[in-house]
C-alpha positions in Angstrom: 21.6 -3.6 -2.2 18.6 -2.2 0.8 15.7 -3.6 0.1 12.0 -1.3 1.6 9.2 -3.8 2.0 5.5 -1.8 2.6 3.1 -4.7 4.3 0.0 -4.9 4.3 -3.0 -7.8 4.6 -5.9 -8.0 2.4 -4.1 -8.6 -0.5 -2.8 -11.9 0.7 -3.5 -15.2 -0.4 -6.9 -17.0 1.2 -7.7 -13.3 3.6 -11.3 -12.7 2.3 -13.1 -11.3 5.4 -12.3 -7.8 7.8 -12.9 -11.2 10.4 -9.2 -12.6 9.4 -7.8 -8.6 9.8 -8.7 -6.8 13.1 -7.9 -8.5 16.4 -10.3 -10.8 16.7 -11.1 -15.1 16.5 -9.7 -15.2 13.1 -6.8 -12.9 13.1 -3.6 -15.2 14.9 -4.7 -16.6 10.8 -4.2 -13.6 9.1 -0.9 -13.0 10.9 0.4 -16.4 10.3 -1.1 -16.0 6.7 1.0 -12.2 5.7 4.2 -13.0 7.9 5.3 -15.9 5.4 4.1 -14.1 2.2 5.9 -11.7 3.7 9.0 -13.3 4.2 8.8 -15.3 0.8 9.6 -11.8 -0.2 12.7 -11.2 2.0 14.0 -14.2 1.5 13.4 -12.8 -2.9 15.2 -10.1 -1.6 18.1 -12.0 -0.3 18.3 -13.9 -2.7 18.0 -11.3 -5.5 21.4 -10.0 -3.8 19.9 -7.6 -0.8 22.9 -6.4 1.9 19.7 -4.8 4.0 15.7 -5.6 3.5 13.2 -3.0 6.1 9.4 -4.2 6.9 7.3 -1.7 7.3 4.1 -3.3 9.0 1.3 -0.4 7.1 -2.0 -2.5 8.6 -4.0 -1.4 10.7 -2.7 -1.0 14.1 0.5 -1.7 12.2 2.3 -4.4 14.7 0.7 -8.1 12.9 4.0 -9.4 12.6 5.1 -11.6 15.3 9.1 -9.8 15.6 10.1 -13.3 16.8 9.0 -14.7 13.5 10.3 -11.9 10.6 12.8 -13.6 9.3 16.5 -12.5 10.5 17.9 -10.9 7.4 15.0 -8.3 7.8 14.4 -5.2 9.8 11.6 -4.3 11.7 9.2 -0.7 11.7 6.5 -1.0 13.5 3.6 0.9 15.8 1.0 3.3 14.8 2.5 6.3 14.9 4.8 6.9 11.7 4.8 10.7 10.2 5.5 8.6 6.2 2.5 6.2 7.5 2.9 3.5 5.2 6.1 4.4 3.7 7.6 4.9 7.7 11.6 4.2 6.6 12.2 5.4 3.0 14.6 6.7 2.1 17.3 7.7 -0.4 20.0 5.0 -0.8 17.1 2.3 -0.9 17.5 1.0 -4.0 14.5 -1.1 -4.0 10.7 -0.9 -2.4 8.4 -3.8 -2.3 5.1 -3.5 -1.1 3.0 -6.7 -0.4 0.1 -7.9 0.7 -1.9 -4.9 -1.0 -6.1 -4.8 -2.3 -7.6 -2.7 -4.8 -9.0 0.4 -4.6 -12.3 1.9 -2.8 -14.6 3.2 -6.4 -13.4 0.4 -8.7 -14.0 -2.7 -9.1 -15.5 -5.9 -6.8 -12.0 -6.1 -4.8 -11.3 -8.8 -1.7 -12.1 -6.1 1.0 -11.3 -2.5 -0.8 -10.7 0.7 1.1 -8.8 3.6 0.3 -7.1 4.4 3.0 -10.2 5.4 4.9 -13.5 3.9 4.7 -15.7 5.6 6.2 -14.4 8.2 4.6 -12.5 8.5 1.1 -14.6 7.0 -1.6 -12.2 7.2 -4.6 -8.6 9.2 -5.6 -7.4 9.8 -8.8 -3.9 11.0 -10.1 -4.1 12.2 -13.8 -7.1 10.1 -14.5 -6.2 6.7 -12.6 -7.9 5.5 -10.5 -5.5 5.7 -7.0 -5.4 2.1 -5.2 -3.1 2.6 -1.8 0.2 1.5 -4.1 -0.3 4.4 -6.2 -0.2 6.3 -3.3 2.8 4.9 -2.2 4.9 6.2 -4.8 5.0 10.0 -4.0 7.2 8.7 -1.2 9.1 6.3 -3.9 9.5 8.9 -6.4 10.6 11.9 -4.3 13.2 9.6 -3.5 14.1 8.1 -6.1 13.4 4.7 -5.6 12.3 2.4 -8.4 8.6 0.1 -6.6 9.8 -3.4 -8.0 7.0 -5.7 -7.3 2.9 -4.8 -6.1 1.3 -8.5 -4.1 -2.1 -8.5 -4.2 -5.6 -10.0 -6.0 -5.7 -8.3 -9.4 -7.2 -5.4 -9.4 -4.5 -4.4 -7.0 -1.9 -5.5 -10.3 -3.7 -4.0 -12.9 -4.4 -0.3 -10.9 -0.4 -0.8 -9.8 0.8 -0.6 -13.5 -0.9 2.7 -14.5 1.8 4.6 -12.0 4.3 2.0 -11.9 5.0 0.8 -15.7 7.3 -2.4 -15.9 6.6 -3.0 -12.0 6.3 -6.9 -11.3 3.1 -8.1 -10.0 2.1 -11.2 -8.3 -1.0 -11.9 -8.1 -2.3 -14.5 -5.6 -5.9 -14.4 -6.0 -8.6 -14.0 -7.4 -11.1 -11.4 -6.1 -15.3 -12.9 -6.7 -16.5 -9.9 -4.5 -15.9 -7.8 -1.5 -16.0 -10.8 0.9 -14.8 -13.5 -1.6 -11.9 -14.3 -3.5 -10.1 -17.5 -5.0 -7.2 -18.1 -4.4 -4.1 -19.5 -4.8 -2.3 -22.7 -1.8 -0.4 -20.0 0.7 2.2 -22.2 -0.1 2.4 -21.8 -3.9 1.7 -17.6 -3.1 4.5 -17.6 -1.3 6.4 -19.5 -3.9 5.2 -17.3 -6.4 6.8 -13.7 -3.8 10.0 -14.9 -4.1 10.5 -16.1 -7.5 9.0 -12.4 -8.6 10.9 -10.9 -5.8 13.8 -12.2 -7.5 13.0 -11.1 -10.5 11.6 -7.9 -9.7 15.5 -7.1 -8.6 17.0 -8.4 -11.2 15.2 -6.1 -13.9 16.2 -2.7 -10.7 17.5 -0.6 -13.9 15.0 -1.4 -16.7 12.8 0.4 -13.4 13.4 3.9 -12.3 11.6 5.4 -9.8 7.7 6.7 -10.4 7.7 9.8 -12.0 4.5 11.7 -10.3 3.5 15.1 -10.9 4.3 18.1 -11.7 1.6 18.7 -10.5 1.7 17.3 -7.6 -1.8 16.4 -7.4 -4.5 14.2 -5.8 -8.2 14.2 -6.4 -10.2 13.4 -3.1 -13.4 11.9 -2.8 -15.2 12.2 0.5 -18.4 10.9 0.7 -20.5 13.7 2.3 -20.2 17.6 1.9 -18.8 17.9 5.5 -16.1 15.7 5.4 -15.0 17.7 2.9 -15.5 21.3 4.3 -13.1 20.3 7.1 -11.0 18.8 5.4 -10.2 22.2 3.8 -8.0 22.8 6.9 -5.3 20.9 6.0 -2.5 22.4 5.0 -2.3 21.7 0.7 -6.2 21.1 0.4 -8.9 22.7 -1.1 -12.8 21.9 -2.5 -12.8 21.3 -5.8 -16.9 20.0 -5.3 -19.8 19.4 -2.5 -17.8 16.7 -2.3 -14.7 16.3 -3.8 -11.2 18.0 -2.5 -7.9 18.1 -4.1 -4.8 17.6 -2.0 -1.6 19.2 -3.8 1.5 19.6 -2.5 5.6 21.2 -3.4 6.3 18.2 -4.2 4.9 14.2 -4.5 7.0 13.9 -0.8 4.6 17.1 0.6 1.8 16.1 -0.8 1.6 12.8 0.3 1.9 14.1 3.8 -1.3 16.3 3.3 -2.6 13.7 2.0 -2.1 11.5 5.3 -2.8 14.8 7.9 -6.2 15.0 6.1 -7.5 10.7 6.2 -6.3 12.2 10.2 -9.2 14.7 10.6 -11.6 12.3 8.1 -11.4 9.9 10.7 -12.3 12.3 13.8 -15.2 13.8 11.6 -16.1 10.8 10.5 -16.3 9.3 13.9 -18.7 12.5 14.4 -20.8 12.8 12.1 
């Protein structure tokens, strides 16, 4: 069994401040907490019979895990330029994807350190009326390759936002957000135990889950902070403006839609720095 893990950082137990997820005095603590949760997921995957595990580092500059401390049974994809971004490395033949350390969507309830890919530009992403966090957007890639998303870990809002797009997904709530900058977290050791146990349960139910079903139509509605950002976004293939602040991102399939969305993100990052 081949298992893919995409790990973010803001949804990890004990993390409540941007200083814990960016280089600086608190960053080493954040890295350690993330490493332990990822290793717990790998432990669970191995217990469940995984013969190959690939971890894609999906946070920030995407080089947050000390490679020599990562579980020896896992490969590690890291580095900031990846065509498939948070889903780099996923391909046909993987039997499950796990999303570890994920966070809530911007535009929804107060979730610790919530955002949707680019906090300086994106204020909401929806699909068929459902507010999507990064787990829902990334599910486009899993859907395209026919890979079930078996587990999502993070806070309570992350779990709720994943379920409409990933019916039956195993969710592990490691903290309960109080606000965008506060949470009541489980002890990290308890969080790791629950992630390991949740992974074992999730992989035992793969036959029930199936891959996410997203589209056709393959369309994301993306709300942007300013009209200037919306105008510039239309220069990306598959993007058209639907209102002053909203664009539609489309593609021939889920993978193309996702890639068009990622390209839009790169454009908005540049423009957001200028306006």
